[in-house]
N, C-alpha and C positions, 0 to 999 in steps of 0.2 A: 327205554323206560326202565327205571330202577325197580327193585323189589318193593321198596317202600311205596312207590307210586302204584304199583299193582295191588298192594295190600290195602292201600288207603281206603277204598270203599269197604273192603271186608272187615277192617278193623274199626270202622267208625263207631259201631255200637260198643265195641270192647274197650275203646279208649275214652269213652265218655267220662268226663271228670278228670281226665289226665291232660296234660299239656300235649296236644296233638303234634305240634312242631317238634317237641323233644322226642316223642315216640318215633316220628318219621326220620328225624336226624339220626337217631340211634339205629333204625333199620337201614338207613343209608350207609352208616359206618360199618355195620355188619356185612352189608352187601359188598362194600369196598374192600373190607378185609378178606372176604371170601374170594373176590375176583383177583386179588393180589397174592393169593396163596398163603394166607396167614396161618399160623400154627393153630391147631384146634383149641388150644388153651386161650388164645386171644379171642376167638369167636365165642367160646363159652363164657368168658368174662363179660363180653358185651351182652350176650343173651341173659346171663345172670343179672346184670344191671337192669335190663328191661323188665325182667321178672320181678325184681325188688321194687321197681317203681310201680308196677301194676299192682303188686300186693299192697303197698302203701296207699295207693289210690283206692283200692277196694276197701280197705280198713277205714279210710276217711269217709267213703260213701256210706258204709254200713253205720258208722257213728252218726252221720248226718240223718240217716233214715231213723235210727233209734231215737235221736233227739227230737225229730219231727213227730214221731208217734207219741212220745211222752208229752210234748207241748199240746198236741191235739187232745190227749186224754185229760190234761189239766184244764183246757178251755171248753171241753165238751159239756153240754148241760147234763146234769145228773138227774136220772129218773128216780121216781119213788116207787 
């Protein structure tokens, strides 16, 4: 079992909105690099890539939430 497979259930909530296959593929690459004795810089590059994708996804989710709130405010009945 790869690390990606072990993390799959633990990351499910964290990768919501992200391409799960891409995340798992990157985790598999990180695992393979580690198993093959890759230089720390190579591992860090993959981890940074994963982090950047997570940050991009989080920003997109925040933007979607904000847009949803604005839309609900526009369509909500106005009290007097």
